[in-house]
N, C-alpha and C positions, 0 to 999 in steps of 0.2 A: 387593429388591425390586421389583414389577413397573415402577413408574416409572423408577427410577434404571438399570434395562437399557433403557428405553426411548431416554433421556437420552442414552445411552453409542454406542448404534446412531446416533441422529441426528449425535451429535458425530462418530462416524468418518466416515459419509455425508459430512458437510461439510467434513471435511477432506480426502478422498480427492479431493472434487470440486474443491476449493478448489487441491489441487496438480497434478490436471489442467489447470487452468485459468492456472494461473502458465505452465506449459508451452505453453499455447495463447498466451500472451501474448508468450513469448520469440520462438514461431515465426512468432506474425506480423512480428516483426520483421524477420525472416527473408525472408520474402514481399515485405516493402517492398523491402530494400536489394538483394535479388536481381532486383527488377524483377518480379515472380512473379502481380502481383495478376490482371494479366487474362489468365495460363497457360490459366483455364479463363473463358473466355468468355461462358459462360453459369451458368444455378445454378437449383435447387440439381444438377443435374449437372454432369458436367466431360465437352464436347463429345459432350453426349447421352449419356455413358456412366455406367453406377457406377463401372467399374474404367477411367481412361482410360490414353491411352497412355503407354509407359514413358518418358517424358524428363522431363529434372531439373527445369527449373521448371514443369510442369505435376504433377509429383510432391510438390513443396514446398507449390505450394497445394492439391493435395485432400489431403495430409497436414494442414493448416492445416482444411480443414474436416472430416475424421474428426475431429479432435481436439475442435471445436466441436462435434460431434453427440457424444461419449461425454461432455462435458461437460455438454450437454441429457439424459440418460438418466442420469447421476449426479444431475443437481439436483432431476429428474423424480424418481426413488426417495427422495433426502432430503425433499422437500417432500410427497412422498408417506404417507411414514412418519410426519412431523411431523403432516400434517392427521388422522391414522386412530389417531391415540394422544390420548386428552383434556387428557393433564398436559405433553406436549410440545405440542401445537395451545395450549393458551392462553397458555404464555409464549414460545413460539416462532414461533407462527402468521403471525405480522404479517412477521416477516425471513423466513419461506418465501416470502408472497406476493410479497414485493418482489424476492427474489431472482431469482422467474418473469418478473415482468415485465423488470426489467433484461435476463435474458435473452431472452427476445421481442425488446426493442429493438435488442440486439446481434445478434440474426439478421436483424433489419432492414436493421441498418445495414450488416453482411457483405452480402446483397444488393445494397444501394444503390450499394455500394464497388465491384461489379461493373456493373451498368446505369448508373450515372454515371461511369464510366472514370476511375475513380481519382482523384471531386473530393476536394481535399485536406482540407473542411471536413467531408464523410463520414468520409473513412479517420480525420480527428483526431476525433471526436467514436466513433467506432468504438472507438478507446484508451481515451477517456477513461471510456465506458462499462463496456469490457471491466474495468477497472481497478476502479471502482465494486461491479462483479458480483464481484470478487476479493474486497474487503473486506467484501462482505456475507457472503458463505459466509466466511471468518474468522470475522466476527462472530457468526454461527449456530452454528459450531462451538464458540467461545469461550463461547458462553452454555450451549449445551448442556452442555459439561464443567463448568461451573460448578455444573451442579443436581444432578451426580451426587455431588459433595463435600459433605460432613458441616458443619452451621459451624461455624468456630474464631476463634479470635483472629487478627485481623490485625494488622500491624506499622500501627504511625502513618504518614500518607502527611505530608511535608511541604505548607504550605498554597502554593497555586499552584502547584504543579506538574503537577496533573491538568490544567489547561488548558493550561499550556506544549507539555505532549506531544501534547494534540489539537491544538492549533496546528500544531506540526510535521507532524502526522502528513496536516493538509489541506494543510502546504506542497509536502509529499512529493508529494503526488499533483498539485498544479499544476503543479509542475516536469517531471513527467514527463510532462502532458499537454501542456505547452510545448515539450519536446524531443520530441513525435509531429509539433508543428507545423511544428517544423523539419525534420525528417523527408521527411514529408508534401508541405512547400510547395518539398521541395531546394535549401533553405537552407544544407543541413550544411555548406557549403563556400563560404559566402558571404563564410567569411573563412576563407581556408587559412591563416592563421600562428596563431601563440600565445606570448605575451599579447596582442600586438597584435592589430589585426583590418588586413588587407591594410597592415601597416607604420606604420598608424597608431594612436596611443593613445586617442585619440575619435574614431570615424570617426561620421559622420552616421547618427540612429537612422530610418531609413528605409529602406522596402522588403526585401529579403532580407536584407540585413546590419542593421537594426535588429531582425529578427527573430533571427538569432542572437547579436546582441548583449544580446537582452533576457534571450534563454536564459543566454550565460554570468553575465550580472549576477544573476538569479536562482538561478545554482549559489552562486556567490559569497554572497549572502545567504543561502541556505539554509544551507550549513557554516558561516556565522557563528551561525546559528538553533541547531544542533543541537550546536554547540561550549558554547553557554550550555546549553541541555537536559545534555547530560552534565556541566554542571560543577553546575546543582541537583540531578540525580537521584545525583551521587556524595555528598549530604548524607542520601538516604533511608535508614532504619534497613534495609528490603529487598534483600536483596543481589542476587536478580535483577533489581530495578529499576533498581540501580545499574549493574549487566552491562549491561543493555539499553541505555541512555542512553549507555555507551560505545563500546556496538558499533555502533548507529546512527551515530554520530561517525564512527568509523573507516571503515564504509563508505559514507558522504559523503564522505571522502576518499579513500578508493577511486575513488569515482564521478567527481570528477572528475577524477583523475590517466588512467581509462577516458576521459571526454570529452576530452582533450588530445590523447591516442592515436590517438582516432577523428578527430580532425579532420588532426592529421600524419602518419598513414598512410595518409590518401584515405579513409575509411567502411570500413573492410574489415566484412565480413558479421559474424565472428564477434566481433569488439570490438563492433559495435554492437547485436548479441545479448545478449552480456554488458552492455552499457549500459543496456540497458532492464531484463534479469535483476536485475540488483544494486538496480537503482529500485525493481521490485515487491519485492525481499525486505527496501528499506528501510522500503517502506510496508507490509510485514506486521510486522515488530516494533516498529513504533511506534506500530502499532494493537495491537498485543499489550499494550505497555507501558502503553497507556491503559486498555486492560481491566483489568487489574490494579488499577491505581490506582483505579479507579471500585469497587473491591470494597474498598478501606481506607480508613477511617475517616480524616478529615482532623484533624491536629495545630495544635489555636491555639497561636499563639507564644505566647502570656499563658501558657497552661498548662506550655508547655516551660519558660520562662525560669526563673531561681530568681528569688524574693523579694528585693528592693532589703535590705541590709545594716538600714537602719534599721529596717524593719519586720521583719527577723528578731530583733534584737535588742530591741525593744518588747516583742514577742512573748513573748521569755524573759524577759523582765524580768515580766512578767505571770504565768508560769506560778511563777517564784520566789515572788511574792506569793500566790498561791494554794497552794502547799506549805506557806510559811510560816504559813500562815491554821490 
C-alpha cells in the first residue's frame, strides 16, 4: 500500500537523522572538553573559509558544524517527505514542524555560542535543545513505524507504569542538562574527590561546589527512580518492556561509574564523551519504552485480581441450584 510505504520511508529518514543527531551530541561534548568551542571564531564559516586550517581543535569544531549540517539536510528531507504525503502529513505533520523549529533554535544557539564567547547559559541551552531535538526525531520515527504495522492484540500494561516511564524519561533529560551546566560552568572538578567533596560529606551548596553537588544528588535520585522503574517493569507481560526497564537501570549504574571516573581521572575527553553518549542512550531507551506502553491497553487491577473466595462460593452455589432446577 502507498501509505505504508510513505510511513516506512518517513521512519527510516527520521531514525537515520536521529542517529546523526546522537553523534552530533557526543562530538559536542568533545568540543567542550577539548576547549575547541572558539577554534572557529566566526560563523557560519571557519576562519573565513569553507575548509579550515588543518589543526586539531579547528577540525573538531569544524566537524561538529559539518554534522549539524548533515542533521539539517536529513531533517529537511524527513519534513519534506512527511508534508508532501497526505497520510503522513495528517499524522506526523505537527512533529515535523516541531523538529524544524527545534533545529532552527539549535542553529541559532550554536551561532550565539560563538558570538557570546561560550556563555555558559547559551551552551547549556544548546545541549538542552539538542536533546529535545533528538527525542523529537525518535518520536517521529517511532510513530511512523507504528503506522506501518497492522493492528494487533497488545499485551496489557500494569496500571501506573506509563507515567512512571514518562517521569523517568523527563528526569534523564533534566539530569543530562544539569550535567551540561556543570561542564559549561567549569564545575566538573569543583569536587575533585568522591564520594566526599573536598574531603567533606556535607559541603556548602553554593557556587560551583553547589552545582557539582546538585548534579551528584540528581544522579543518586535518578538511579533510585530507575531502580523502581525496573522493579515495576519486571511485572509487565511484555518481554521488551521488562528488558528495557532492566537495561535503562543498568545503564544508569554504568553512568554513575563513568561519572565517578570522570572526576577521579580529571575529566578525560573520551570519558566525558562516553558520559554524555550514555545519557543520550538512556534517554532514547526510556522514550522508546514510554512509546511502547502508550500503545498497550491499561490493565485495571480489579480485572486482574481473582474474585474473593466468598463470592466464588456463593456463585458456585447459585449455579448448583440452577442445575438442580
